[in-house]
N, C-alpha and C positions, 0 to 999 in steps of 0.2 A: 686707964681702966674706969675711973670715975666718969669720964667723958662718954665712954661706950655704954655704961650704965644709964646715964642721964638721957642719952640719944634713944636708947631702947625703950625707956619708959615713956618718952615723948611720943615715940611712934606708936606704943600701945594705947595712949591717951587720946591719940588724934582720931577724930570722928568725921573727918571731912570726906572720906568716901562713902559714908553710910548713906547720904541722901542719893547718891548715883545709883546705888544698888536697889534701894527702894523704888524709884522711878523705873529701873530696868525690870523689876518684878512686876510693877503695875502694867507696864508696856506689854510684857509676856502675858499676863492674865487677860488684857483687853485683846491680844491677838488671838489667844486660843478661843475666847468667847466668839470673836469675829468668825473664824474658821468653822466653829460649831454651828453658828447662825447660818452661814452661808451653805453649808452642807444640807442643812434641813431646808433651806429655801430652794436649793437646786432640785431637791427631790419634788417639791411641791410644783415648780415650775414645769419640771419634766412631765408630772401627771397631768397638768392643765394642757400641755401641748399634745400629749397622747390623747386625751379626750377630744379636743379639737380635730385631731387628725382622724379619729375614729368617726367623728360625725360627718366630716367632709367626705370620708370615703364611703360612707353609707347614703349620703345625698347624691353622690355621683352615681353610684351604682342603680 
């Protein structure tokens, strides 16, 4: 019983997995920021190509 209590206290005091969780959270935040940025950039690029297409269509006509 004493060994079980000692092992459970050691397990609760162990912080070795904490760094991994922090790095995973940072990676998730960076990923979300990248997705948000790329969505905004995709809309901007689509607008530029639409403007180019409109100008080319009017120049051909």
